[in-house]
SEMAR-121667 format. One line per field, with one value per residue (C-alpha): residue number from 1; x, y, z. Coordinates in Angstrom, 3 decimals, padded with zeros to 6 digits. Example, Ala and Ser with C-alpha at 12.3 -4.5 7.8 and 13.67 -1.06 7.14 Angstrom:
BEGIN
num: 1, 2;
px: 012.300, 013.670;
py: -004.500, -001.060;
pz: 007.800, 007.140;
//
This chain:
BEGIN
num: 1, 2, 3, 4, 5, 6, 7, 8, 9, 10, 11, 12, 13, 14, 15, 16, 17, 18, 19, 20, 21, 22, 23, 24, 25, 26, 27, 28, 29, 30, 31, 32, 33, 34, 35, 36, 37, 38, 39, 40, 41, 42, 43, 44, 45, 46, 47, 48, 49, 50, 51, 52, 53, 54, 55, 56, 57, 58, 59, 60, 61, 62, 63, 64, 65, 66, 67, 68, 69, 70, 71, 72, 73, 74, 75, 76, 77, 78, 79, 80, 81, 82, 83, 84, 85, 86, 87, 88, 89, 90, 91, 92, 93, 94, 95, 96, 97, 98, 99, 100, 101, 102, 103, 104, 105, 106, 107, 108, 109, 110, 111, 112, 113, 114, 115, 116, 117, 118, 119, 120, 121, 122, 123, 124, 125, 126, 127, 128, 129, 130, 131, 132, 133, 134, 135, 136, 137, 138, 139, 140, 141, 142, 143, 144, 145, 146, 147, 148, 149, 150, 151, 152, 153, 154, 155, 156, 157, 158, 159, 160, 161, 162, 163, 164, 165, 166, 167, 168, 169, 170, 171, 172, 173, 174, 175, 176, 177, 178, 179, 180, 181, 182, 183, 184, 185, 186, 187, 188, 189, 190, 191, 192, 193, 194, 195, 196, 197, 198, 199, 200, 201, 202, 203, 204, 205, 206, 207, 208, 209, 210, 211, 212, 213, 214, 215, 216, 217, 218, 219, 220, 221, 222, 223, 224, 225, 226, 227, 228, 229, 230, 231, 232, 233, 234, 235, 236, 237, 238, 239, 240, 241, 242, 243, 244, 245, 246, 247, 248, 249, 250, 251, 252, 253, 254, 255, 256, 257, 258, 259, 260, 261, 262, 263, 264, 265, 266, 267, 268, 269, 270, 271, 272, 273, 274, 275, 276, 277, 278, 279, 280, 281, 282, 283, 284, 285, 286, 287, 288, 289, 290, 291, 292, 293, 294, 295, 296, 297, 298, 299, 300, 301, 302, 303, 304, 305, 306, 307;
px: 044.585, 043.004, 042.905, 039.530, 038.195, 035.023, 033.002, 031.996, 034.411, 033.951, 034.299, 034.297, 033.153, 034.078, 033.125, 035.844, 035.370, 037.556, 037.947, 041.750, 040.256, 039.095, 039.836, 043.129, 041.162, 038.682, 041.911, 043.732, 040.517, 040.230, 043.979, 043.841, 041.128, 040.296, 039.143, 040.323, 037.824, 038.843, 039.034, 038.666, 037.675, 038.172, 036.421, 038.170, 035.760, 037.077, 038.525, 040.364, 042.310, 044.391, 042.288, 044.282, 047.640, 046.475, 044.778, 047.408, 050.240, 048.263, 047.487, 050.724, 051.575, 048.306, 048.242, 043.732, 042.837, 042.400, 042.118, 039.882, 039.742, 036.842, 036.817, 036.168, 033.025, 030.686, 030.422, 029.561, 026.496, 024.712, 023.903, 027.779, 028.066, 025.861, 027.531, 030.252, 029.588, 028.073, 030.998, 032.996, 030.216, 030.717, 034.649, 033.353, 031.114, 033.637, 035.515, 034.130, 032.901, 029.458, 028.937, 029.538, 029.622, 029.053, 031.493, 032.075, 035.610, 034.970, 034.404, 036.227, 035.273, 036.811, 039.171, 036.297, 033.683, 033.190, 033.720, 031.460, 029.255, 030.237, 028.995, 025.226, 025.291, 026.852, 024.245, 021.174, 020.764, 017.853, 019.978, 020.547, 021.681, 023.403, 025.304, 025.388, 024.534, 027.227, 027.762, 028.775, 029.829, 026.441, 025.084, 024.139, 021.622, 020.567, 018.734, 018.774, 016.879, 013.474, 013.749, 013.994, 016.278, 015.233, 017.078, 020.897, 022.940, 023.971, 027.917, 028.804, 025.724, 026.709, 024.803, 024.160, 025.283, 021.787, 020.767, 022.512, 021.740, 017.954, 018.159, 020.218, 022.659, 021.653, 019.330, 021.384, 019.160, 020.340, 019.059, 019.642, 017.718, 019.932, 021.047, 016.794, 015.607, 018.608, 017.607, 013.901, 013.757, 015.597, 012.549, 009.813, 011.793, 011.389, 015.627, 016.057, 017.221, 019.044, 021.406, 023.782, 023.262, 026.910, 028.828, 028.704, 030.989, 032.028, 031.427, 033.390, 031.452, 027.182, 025.411, 023.598, 026.768, 029.628, 029.022, 025.856, 025.445, 023.210, 019.713, 020.209, 020.446, 017.583, 015.518, 017.313, 015.961, 012.497, 012.268, 013.944, 011.251, 008.973, 009.777, 011.170, 007.151, 007.043, 003.946, 002.386, 001.582, 005.081, 006.456, 004.396, 005.516, 008.993, 010.043, 008.184, 010.526, 013.581, 012.451, 013.801, 017.203, 019.821, 020.148, 016.736, 013.334, 014.929, 015.975, 012.431, 011.805, 013.612, 013.072, 008.690, 009.508, 011.371, 008.745, 006.474, 008.021, 008.497, 005.015, 003.952, 005.808, 004.891, 008.636, 008.974, 009.607, 011.990, 010.542, 007.918, 004.384, 004.948, 008.072, 005.927, 002.778, 005.083, 006.926, 004.114, 002.637, 005.925, 005.473, 002.091, 002.810, 005.972, 003.494, 001.084, 003.807, 005.114, 002.030, 001.006, 004.085, 003.039, -000.521, 001.076, 003.426, 000.703, -001.824, 001.882, 002.153, -002.177, -001.869, 001.682, -000.427, -003.055, -001.796;
py: 012.324, 008.819, 005.491, 004.443, 006.356, 006.234, 003.344, 006.123, 008.374, 011.535, 014.840, 018.143, 021.269, 025.384, 027.512, 030.320, 033.080, 036.482, 034.762, 035.438, 037.532, 034.026, 031.765, 030.402, 029.788, 027.069, 025.647, 025.083, 023.631, 020.651, 020.279, 019.175, 016.801, 013.566, 012.323, 014.230, 014.091, 011.630, 015.120, 018.473, 020.163, 023.988, 025.684, 029.087, 030.781, 034.619, 035.708, 039.608, 038.594, 036.115, 032.791, 030.805, 031.558, 030.871, 027.214, 026.303, 026.922, 024.463, 022.001, 021.664, 020.331, 017.717, 015.934, 015.541, 018.967, 020.113, 023.841, 024.180, 027.301, 028.961, 031.562, 035.275, 035.618, 039.321, 039.355, 037.662, 035.629, 032.434, 031.061, 030.974, 029.905, 026.608, 026.655, 025.947, 023.824, 021.744, 021.581, 020.425, 017.769, 016.932, 015.968, 013.864, 011.659, 009.002, 009.254, 006.407, 009.115, 007.825, 011.923, 014.836, 018.147, 022.299, 024.419, 027.776, 029.080, 031.140, 029.187, 027.420, 024.562, 022.114, 019.390, 016.669, 018.339, 016.059, 012.613, 013.436, 014.301, 011.054, 008.915, 010.518, 009.404, 005.495, 005.708, 006.114, 005.821, 007.968, 010.843, 012.399, 016.286, 017.162, 019.945, 022.551, 025.142, 028.393, 031.654, 034.882, 038.229, 039.065, 035.958, 032.967, 030.366, 028.436, 030.774, 034.056, 031.810, 031.356, 027.972, 025.214, 021.659, 020.547, 023.941, 022.832, 025.991, 026.780, 027.335, 024.023, 021.631, 017.681, 015.509, 011.483, 010.538, 008.947, 011.779, 014.643, 012.452, 012.158, 015.811, 016.833, 018.959, 022.797, 025.046, 027.879, 030.873, 034.241, 035.383, 032.910, 030.168, 027.350, 025.761, 025.494, 024.184, 021.356, 020.989, 020.929, 019.193, 016.648, 016.328, 016.753, 013.408, 011.797, 012.328, 013.285, 016.460, 017.421, 020.880, 019.140, 020.832, 019.228, 020.875, 024.643, 026.370, 029.776, 031.846, 035.260, 037.094, 038.015, 036.125, 038.257, 040.351, 040.373, 042.683, 044.727, 046.002, 044.700, 046.062, 045.422, 042.029, 041.803, 043.125, 040.529, 038.280, 039.430, 039.115, 035.500, 034.120, 035.742, 034.230, 030.590, 030.170, 031.103, 032.060, 035.363, 034.525, 032.725, 035.884, 038.309, 036.001, 035.287, 039.329, 040.073, 037.461, 039.202, 042.862, 041.756, 040.702, 043.334, 045.891, 046.268, 046.913, 047.821, 044.320, 042.668, 045.872, 045.366, 041.507, 042.150, 044.876, 042.797, 040.349, 043.065, 043.887, 040.797, 040.541, 043.169, 043.031, 039.725, 037.873, 035.313, 032.241, 028.630, 026.133, 024.454, 023.803, 021.193, 022.741, 025.487, 023.370, 021.635, 024.478, 026.073, 023.383, 022.769, 025.580, 026.104, 022.748, 024.610, 027.308, 025.049, 023.856, 027.176, 028.321, 025.213, 024.893, 028.457, 027.708, 025.063, 027.347, 030.482, 027.431, 025.766, 030.138, 030.580, 027.222, 028.258, 031.708, 030.424, 028.561;
pz: -022.213, -021.782, -024.273, -024.265, -021.728, -023.624, -026.262, -028.836, -030.768, -032.470, -034.555, -034.230, -036.784, -036.165, -038.704, -037.846, -039.089, -037.444, -033.948, -033.843, -030.214, -028.831, -030.936, -028.798, -026.020, -027.762, -029.032, -025.746, -024.523, -026.853, -027.423, -023.355, -023.403, -021.671, -024.874, -027.583, -030.831, -033.894, -036.704, -035.684, -038.840, -038.739, -041.686, -041.586, -043.556, -045.547, -042.689, -042.389, -039.239, -037.852, -037.388, -039.760, -038.812, -035.037, -036.595, -038.234, -035.766, -033.572, -036.405, -037.428, -033.863, -033.257, -036.869, -035.692, -036.993, -039.933, -041.337, -043.984, -046.043, -047.487, -050.040, -048.925, -047.507, -047.257, -044.415, -040.986, -041.371, -040.105, -043.515, -043.350, -040.392, -041.467, -044.956, -043.134, -040.872, -043.969, -045.914, -042.747, -042.199, -046.063, -045.158, -041.977, -043.676, -044.807, -040.956, -038.435, -035.247, -033.890, -032.428, -034.169, -032.982, -033.181, -031.912, -031.538, -031.887, -028.915, -026.328, -023.415, -021.276, -018.545, -019.805, -019.377, -020.918, -024.301, -022.478, -020.047, -023.235, -024.785, -021.619, -022.205, -025.823, -024.613, -021.399, -023.398, -027.358, -027.670, -027.339, -030.583, -029.501, -026.107, -024.872, -021.316, -020.139, -020.498, -018.879, -020.405, -018.430, -016.719, -017.942, -017.094, -018.763, -015.873, -014.390, -016.672, -020.219, -020.210, -022.791, -020.968, -020.105, -024.665, -025.943, -026.595, -027.052, -030.449, -029.202, -028.969, -029.539, -029.834, -032.342, -032.342, -035.953, -036.907, -035.635, -037.759, -040.626, -040.244, -040.007, -042.950, -041.432, -040.921, -042.660, -044.490, -043.230, -043.222, -040.160, -038.036, -035.891, -037.007, -034.140, -032.677, -035.922, -036.100, -032.401, -032.616, -035.806, -033.701, -031.303, -034.019, -035.111, -031.878, -030.963, -027.078, -027.056, -023.779, -021.862, -018.780, -015.826, -015.122, -016.939, -017.967, -020.570, -020.665, -024.133, -024.232, -026.629, -025.956, -027.972, -031.315, -030.597, -033.169, -035.240, -033.093, -029.952, -027.434, -028.066, -031.320, -030.845, -028.366, -031.389, -033.818, -031.411, -030.900, -034.912, -035.022, -032.373, -034.803, -038.332, -035.824, -035.820, -032.061, -030.661, -029.658, -026.324, -024.915, -026.747, -024.365, -021.628, -022.564, -023.418, -019.698, -018.374, -020.019, -019.062, -015.303, -016.636, -017.473, -019.387, -017.381, -019.156, -022.533, -023.074, -023.277, -025.037, -027.824, -028.164, -028.021, -030.336, -032.590, -032.755, -033.704, -036.068, -037.802, -037.972, -039.252, -042.271, -042.415, -042.316, -044.224, -042.455, -042.771, -041.436, -041.957, -041.044, -039.176, -037.596, -036.194, -035.297, -032.727, -032.119, -030.945, -029.111, -027.187, -025.751, -024.256, -023.233, -021.414, -020.066, -018.447, -016.499, -015.465, -014.351, -013.393, -010.610, -009.576, -009.179, -006.665, -004.964, -004.063, -002.471, -000.570, 000.657, 001.434, 003.432, 005.570, 006.174, 007.179, 010.016;
//
């Protein structure tokens, strides 16, 4: 570990439930960081496997790792993750940190991962939330995601302390979207949010598949797109784009089906009208930029053909 490699101090919080299969990969990644956290609070959220004992073994060797045991949860849920993170946030309140991060227990990354992100915060005082692109088996967020660089993936999100305090932590909603709500709220309040391409992490479990199949996960993501206030026109193009990725066609259909089903049921939305208007305005601006780029490329191609 390099001493004083960055002027900023950071704290990590990891909500963990039944992560014995992968959590040691995350533990090994963090303990070998070039700049280690001031504290890493692992909130064990009612696991029925060896998660707690694995973390406890590392906590004995590394005193800056703190294991917090919560009461047994009824099942894995996004609300449970938010509640566990916010419990860790309360524990960290008295620590002299500058940056605080949510870190999932099923990812790995290189030794300078957090040093790099801290340097971005140090260089830009307006940066409120930062992270990187990521990979899964058969998926790369940099090329396969319809989200832009302003979106920070929920598996690893670092927040400037003032930004986290302004947004008030994660919103505990059982259907998910807690990471999206946090990042979008930060941007609505004037903070910069950025997913950097210079680094990446590997996610071992496909997004949303912890306790279900991939098509069921895509259907759930479609529901989430609705209850987070996504614009219908944006959703059409998002689903069309998703249909070109594995699983081909069926993934896009499942995503659209989830959105339509949620709309028909009138699913309750956990976001404010202000946040929904901000979100839809961003989506329409992004579509405008996408089509503007495509039209410019078409004009260039037609010009080349005319030569």
